[in-house]
C-alpha positions in Angstrom: -4.4 -17.8 12.9 -2.5 -15.3 10.8 -4.3 -13.4 7.6 -3.6 -14.4 4.1 -4.3 -11.2 2.5 -4.1 -7.7 3.9 -5.5 -4.6 2.3 -3.9 -1.1 2.9 -5.8 2.0 1.7 -3.4 5.1 1.5 -4.6 8.0 -0.3 -2.6 10.9 1.2 -0.1 13.4 0.2 3.2 12.9 -1.3 5.0 13.0 2.1 2.5 10.5 3.5 2.8 8.0 0.8 7.0 8.2 1.3 6.2 7.7 5.0 4.2 4.8 4.6 7.1 2.4 3.2 8.1 2.1 6.7 4.6 1.1 8.0 4.4 -1.4 5.0 7.8 -2.8 5.7 6.6 -3.3 9.4 3.6 -5.1 8.3 5.5 -7.3 6.0 7.8 -8.3 8.7 4.9 -9.2 10.9 3.0 -11.1 8.3 5.5 -12.5 6.0 3.4 -14.9 4.2 0.4 -12.9 3.8 -0.5 -11.1 0.4 -0.2 -7.4 0.7 -2.5 -5.0 -1.5 -2.2 -1.4 -1.4 -5.2 0.7 -2.7 -4.0 4.0 -3.7 -4.7 6.9 -6.4 -3.4 7.4 -9.8 -0.8 10.1 -8.7 0.8 7.8 -6.6 0.5 4.7 -8.5 3.9 5.1 -10.2 5.9 5.7 -6.9 4.2 2.8 -4.9 4.8 0.3 -7.8 8.6 0.2 -6.9 7.6 -0.5 -2.9 9.2 -4.4 -2.4 6.9 -4.5 0.5 3.5 -5.2 -1.4 2.6 -7.9 -3.4 -0.1 -6.0 -5.6 -1.3 -2.5 -6.3 -4.8 -1.5 -7.0 -5.6 2.0 -7.9 -9.0 3.8 -7.8 -9.5 7.3 -9.3 -12.6 7.9 -7.2 -10.8 8.1 -4.1 -9.6 11.7 -5.6 -13.1 13.0 -4.9 -13.1 12.1 -1.1 
């Protein structure tokens, strides 16, 4: 049974966020009907809002302190 929702947590550096696009594309291809939610930090919100492979973006400033 395929998942209906997937949460991806990405809080890395800028280069990591750019490279995450490929992983998100592959996740979308593997689970085309699932809702893909990305949890990230405020500095990357604007960049990841443009990602066509996610359905929803969650922003958590507390992740900056980890």
